GUSETI-163890 format. One record per residue (C-alpha): y, x, z. Coordinates in steps of 0.2 Angstrom, whole numbers, plus 5000, padded with zeros to 4 digits. Each point is the difference from the previous one (the first is absolute). Example, Ala and Ser with C-alpha at 12.3 -4.5 7.8 and 13.67 -1.06 7.14 Angstrom:
% residues 2
497850625039;501750064997;
% end
This chain:
% residues 479
542453375810;500949994984;499250144989;500950054985;499450024983;500750134988;499450024983;500250174990;500549974981;499650154991;501050024983;499250104988;501750104988;499550044983;501150124989;500449884984;499350144984;501150054988;499650004982;500050164994;499550034981;500250174994;500250014980;499950144987;501750075002;500349945018;500150185007;501450044986;501850025005;500950094988;500150144987;500150125011;501350124994;501150105007;502149985000;499850114983;498549894995;498850145002;498349915004;498950045013;498150035000;500049875012;501249875006;500249825003;498449964994;499850094985;499050174996;500250114984;500749924984;501650115004;500750004982;499649844998;500949935016;501650124996;500149924985;499949825007;501550065015;501450054984;499549814993;500349935017;501550115004;500549934981;499949845006;500750025014;501750054994;499949884987;499750094986;498449964991;500149834989;499249974985;498350105004;498550005004;498550135010;498350034994;498750065015;498550074990;498550085006;498149995005;499349865011;500450025015;501150145001;501549905011;500949904985;500449835011;500250115014;501750084993;500649834995;499649935018;501050185006;501449984989;500249795006;500350105017;500950124997;501349884990;499949895018;499949795003;501749974990;499350044983;498849904994;498350074995;498749884989;498350064997;498749904989;498850054987;499950004984;498849884997;500849865012;501049964984;498649924993;499449905017;501449915004;500349844992;501450024990;500650104987;499950175000;501950044998;500249885012;498950105012;501050174996;501949905001;499549955018;499450175003;501450054995;501249915009;499050025017;500550184999;501649974999;501049985013;501849915003;501050045017;501149855004;501350055012;501249835009;501050025015;499849885016;500649985016;499050015014;500250015019;499250165010;500050045017;499049995019;499849825006;500750025017;499449825004;499049824992;499949865007;499249864993;500049805005;498449884994;500549825007;498749885004;500649884988;499250014984;501549954990;501150135005;499550184991;500250175012;501550095002;500550175007;501350145002;499550184997;501450145004;499850164989;501050165004;500350174989;500950175008;501449934997;500049805003;499349865006;499749824993;499049845005;499549874987;499449835000;498349994993;499349864987;498249945000;499650104985;500750155008;498949975015;498349984992;500450164990;500450115016;498549895010;499150084984;500250195004;500149965018;501850085003;500450045017;501450075010;500050194994;499349974984;501350074986;499949894987;500949974982;500249804993;500450014981;501549855000;499349934984;498149975003;500150005019;498750124997;499750105018;499350174999;499650125020;500650154996;499250075018;500350005017;501850075008;499850155008;500849935014;498649905004;498650165000;499950025019;499949825003;498449945009;498949894988;498850004991;500250084979;498650064990;499850174991;501049914984;501549975007;501650104993;501550055008;501750004991;502050045005;500849845001;501050004983;502050035002;501649924991;500049834995;498549865002;500249934983;499950144986;500350004980;498350074996;498950074982;498649934998;498950054985;498449944995;498750074987;499149894989;499250014985;500449934981;498149935000;500649915017;501449914993;499149954984;498749925010;501549925014;501049934984;498749954990;499049905012;500649835010;499150075014;501450134999;499550165012;498449905007;499650044982;499650175004;498549975013;499249874986;499150184990;499949924983;501850024995;499449964981;501250034985;501950005002;501149964987;501150134992;501349875001;500150045020;499950174999;501350024987;501349895013;499450115015;500250164990;502049954996;500049945020;499550175006;501350084987;501449905008;499550035017;499950214995;501949974993;500549935016;499250125011;499049865009;498050094994;499750164993;498250044989;498650115008;498850054985;498450025008;498350064995;498649914990;498350084999;498849944988;498050095002;498950014987;501549984986;498650034985;499349815003;501849944993;499949964985;501250024984;501249855005;500150055018;500750174994;501249934988;500649925015;500250145011;500850114987;501349835000;499949995018;500750185007;501550014988;500849855008;501450025011;499049955017;498450084996;499250075015;499150194999;498349964993;498450115006;498449994990;498450065005;498450044989;498350105001;499750004980;500250144987;500049964983;499549804998;500349844991;501249915004;499549835007;499649854986;500150164985;499250134992;501350125002;499750165011;501550045009;500250135016;499649925013;499849844991;501949984999;500949994984;501250144993;501549915002;499849965019;499650175003;501450064993;500849925015;498950075015;500550145011;497950055004;499550075016;498450075000;498550025013;498550125003;498550005010;500150055018;499350165006;498749995015;501250055013;501249844993;498349875002;499550065018;502149985004;500049814993;498449975009;500750065018;501749884996;498749854995;498950045016;501550005010;500949864992;498049885001;500050095018;498550074998;499550165008;499150124989;499250185008;500350154987;498449974991;500049824996;501850064993;499150144990;498849904993;500949854993;501350134992;498450064993;499649824994;501749974993;500150154992;498349974992;500349834997;501649915000;501350025014;500049805001;498249985003;500150135014;501449915009;498949835000;498750085009;501350045015;500149805009;498149994997;499550165009;501049955015;499149865000;498350085002;500950145012;500449845011;498449944999;499150135008;501450005010;500750184995;501850035000;500350134988;499149974984;498850134995;499450074981;498249905003;501249825004;500650054982;498650064994;499149835004;501649894989;499650134986;498349935001;500449825002;501550004986;499550084986;501650064988;500249974979;499050174995;498549945012;500149834995;500050024980;498650125001;499049885010;500449834987;499750134985;498250055005;499849805004;500749944987;498850134987;498749925010;500349834995;500250064981;498250075000;499349845008;501149894987;499550114984;498150015006;500149825001;500649974986;498850134990;498649875008;500749844993;500150084985;498450074997;499349825009;500949904985;499250134987;498149985007;500449824999;500650024983;498650094994;498949865006;500449874993;500250084982;498250055003;499349835007;501049934983;499350124989;498049955007;500649824996;
% end
């Protein structure tokens, strides 16, 4: 009698962890304005600052209508009043098609290139070129696809594919390159695909509704679409949006498009930019391209010097200039590199070109709502007492300090196996991580004690030195 032995293999299925990181402004979705450009108290991640948000909304409308050029906007306010948040909200409101570049004033001096070259590259990254071109495509539903792969290594694969629309049906012979493209996209009968005749690129648009009831395994991401109508072969206008800086890099480097991934673009010759500007102007006249002026946001603008401000004065008056938005938290201060005092550390001739938006300090209710939004963004549950304590901490210290306590408090809560962060968890974080005021007080006392010790040591040294000197003098007299 034969005994059959069955071995059972245990398979462990683990979820692949996703990298989820929240930044300081990842909760912002837009300016939170009505159709009449009135700011809601709490909307799209922004709270308060209604006058500043309304002014920013007017600027956005002017950009979208193409009625603003050679202009610059200054957002001035105390630290932690949402200047960068408003700039980020403007970029969200403008949409993905509008280029938005953000730099800090100190970056201009940190790069291995001249200041004017760094600013020029920032300006050209903020100017988009929408290039239009017509291409021939095949678009329809795959009725049948058959691929033959001969056993002989010398013969290449061959195949045949039948496509249809609601009006016609056609069969095509397949070459080796097209077979590779179809295999890579895993095209099967019932898929609706689009083929670019110029490049041979295959794009799977989805699965035909006619096959929605088929008894086959399909994942949750399968998209069902209708079978296209009309001719299989169509001429379609394709729009590509690139920035002037990307065109500069492609035309100034030997490796062409791959230079965009190299990181260090270096300085670009002015002759290259002149030729590119002439070519883009030709495309505009022929209707092949249009300019999309974007936004350049320079934070900490008081870090720039007179040379940079002189360049900005000239650059914003250019025909293809983007909208320049600068931000600062300084009042009357010296212009960098000089002894000249000026409002916001900006020269007067530059200030004359700026529309100024002012931000004010947040009220207690605004701080509470912002902390609630940040807690939801960081996936942290706060009870009412913890939220009130964080609000009080934000009011007495700074809003940024209170926001930074949310995640450490959630970790302390997790350590005690709790689900909701309590006021005790926040209090522990408050004791562990000190704010600027408490840190300054501690170090001031430590510094004072150090100076007292140093003074007493120096006094003792000078006393011993004088004693030694008087002793030697006495000895000389006795001799």
